[in-house]
C-alpha positions in Angstrom: 114.7 66.7 85.9 113.8 66.3 82.2 111.0 65.2 81.5 110.4 64.6 78.0 112.4 63.7 74.9 113.3 65.8 72.0 110.1 64.2 70.1 108.0 63.6 73.1 108.3 68.0 72.9 107.9 68.1 68.8 105.1 66.2 69.4 103.8 68.1 72.0 104.2 71.2 70.3 102.9 70.1 67.0 99.5 69.4 69.2 99.2 72.5 70.6 99.8 74.4 67.2 97.4 72.3 65.2 95.2 73.2 67.6 95.5 77.2 68.4 93.2 79.7 68.0 91.4 76.4 66.0 90.5 74.8 69.0 90.0 74.8 72.5 92.6 73.1 75.0 92.4 72.7 78.7 95.7 71.9 80.3 95.7 71.0 83.8 99.8 71.0 86.0 101.1 71.2 89.4 103.7 72.5 87.8 104.8 76.6 87.6 105.0 78.1 83.9 108.5 79.3 85.1 109.5 76.0 85.2 108.6 74.2 82.0 111.8 74.8 81.0 113.5 71.9 83.4 110.5 69.5 81.9 110.6 69.6 77.6 114.3 69.1 75.7 114.3 72.5 74.4 113.9 75.5 76.6 112.6 77.3 73.2 110.4 74.2 71.9 108.7 74.7 75.9 108.3 79.0 75.3 106.9 77.9 72.5 104.1 76.0 73.5 103.4 78.7 76.7 103.0 81.0 74.2 100.4 79.3 71.7 98.9 77.9 75.6 98.9 81.2 77.7 97.3 83.8 74.2 93.9 84.4 74.2 93.9 81.6 77.5 92.0 81.8 81.2 94.6 80.7 83.6 92.6 79.3 87.2 95.4 78.8 89.9 93.8 76.8 92.7 96.1 76.2 96.2 94.3 74.9 99.0 94.5 71.1 100.3 95.1 68.4 97.1 91.0 66.9 97.0 92.3 63.5 95.7 93.5 62.6 100.0 91.3 64.5 101.7 90.3 61.0 102.4 93.4 59.8 103.3 93.8 62.7 105.4 90.5 62.5 107.9 91.7 59.3 108.2 94.8 59.8 109.5 94.5 62.5 112.4 
């Protein structure tokens, strides 16, 4: 399940690295951190990105039904 090319992964790393400890960054994802190796071209780059993202961060996990499909679920019931 590779979603990023090598260039994509390097650009994302450069962006995160430039903002690291200088600016706030908010990310949302439905992919567990342990699965990021399969998203990025290189596991080393994925770990470097995660290292910078998670250092000094607050991770908020939201469980439950998707808010976006709430109206669809109501109409289907």
